[in-house]
C-alpha positions in Angstrom: 0.0 0.1 0.1 1.3 3.4 -0.8 1.7 6.3 1.5 -0.8 9.1 1.1 0.0 11.4 -1.8 -1.3 14.8 -2.8 -2.8 15.8 -6.0 0.3 15.7 -7.9 1.5 12.3 -6.7 4.2 14.0 -4.5 5.0 13.0 -0.8 6.3 15.3 1.7 9.8 15.2 1.2 9.6 15.5 -2.4 7.2 18.4 -2.1 9.7 19.9 0.3 12.2 19.6 -2.4 10.2 21.1 -5.0 8.8 24.0 -3.3 12.3 25.4 -1.9 12.4 29.1 -2.2 15.6 31.1 -1.7 15.5 33.5 1.1 16.2 37.2 0.2 19.2 37.2 2.5 20.8 34.0 0.3 24.1 35.0 -0.8 25.6 31.4 -1.7 22.6 30.7 -4.6 22.1 27.1 -3.1 19.4 26.6 -0.3 21.7 25.1 2.8 24.8 26.5 1.8 26.4 29.1 3.4 29.8 30.9 4.5 30.8 30.6 8.2 32.6 33.6 9.0 33.8 31.9 12.5 34.9 28.7 10.8 36.2 30.3 7.4 34.6 27.5 5.7 31.4 26.6 3.9 28.7 25.0 5.8 26.0 22.5 4.5 22.8 22.2 6.6 19.5 20.5 6.4 16.9 19.7 8.7 14.0 17.3 8.2 10.4 17.6 10.7 12.8 19.8 13.0 16.0 17.4 13.3 19.4 18.6 12.0 20.3 15.6 9.5 23.0 17.3 7.9 25.4 20.0 9.3 28.9 20.0 8.2 31.8 22.4 7.1 33.6 22.2 3.7 36.8 23.8 2.7 35.4 24.5 -0.8 31.8 25.9 -1.8 31.6 22.8 -4.5 32.1 20.1 -1.7 29.3 21.9 0.4 27.0 21.8 -2.6 27.9 18.3 -3.4 27.1 17.2 0.3 23.9 19.0 0.6 22.6 17.5 -3.2 23.7 14.2 -2.0 21.6 14.2 1.4 18.4 15.7 -0.5 19.1 12.6 -3.1 19.2 10.1 -0.2 16.1 11.2 1.5 14.0 11.4 -1.5 15.3 7.8 -2.2 14.5 6.8 1.0 10.9 8.6 0.6 10.6 6.6 -2.7 11.4 3.5 -1.1 9.2 3.9 1.7 6.1 4.2 -0.3 6.8 0.7 -2.2 7.2 -1.0 1.0 4.1 -3.5 1.9 2.3 -1.8 4.9 2.2 -4.1 8.1 -1.1 -4.6 9.9 -1.0 -4.8 13.4 -2.9 -7.6 15.0 -2.5 -11.1 16.3 -2.1 -14.3 14.7 -5.5 -16.4 14.5 -5.0 -19.7 16.0 -6.3 -22.9 13.8 -8.6 -24.0 16.5 -11.0 -20.5 16.1 
């Protein structure tokens, strides 16, 4: 059984990926990638349901973008796999005597 999808057939994570808008103060041009003045390095961040799932620093902008993109792809892949798994109903097994 597939998870409930919206009208366009998109699940929550996929919807989040397609609806990302850049903030007006974003200077890197990539959502979730920013420059840390304290560390003098690029930071890649991503949170899902309020939980930080990616928070790493990188020496180069390209490495930070690659890490952010890889995390997005992994989450979308996990979401798609979860849709294809059969749901298990909770319950007890009936005995043969019944």
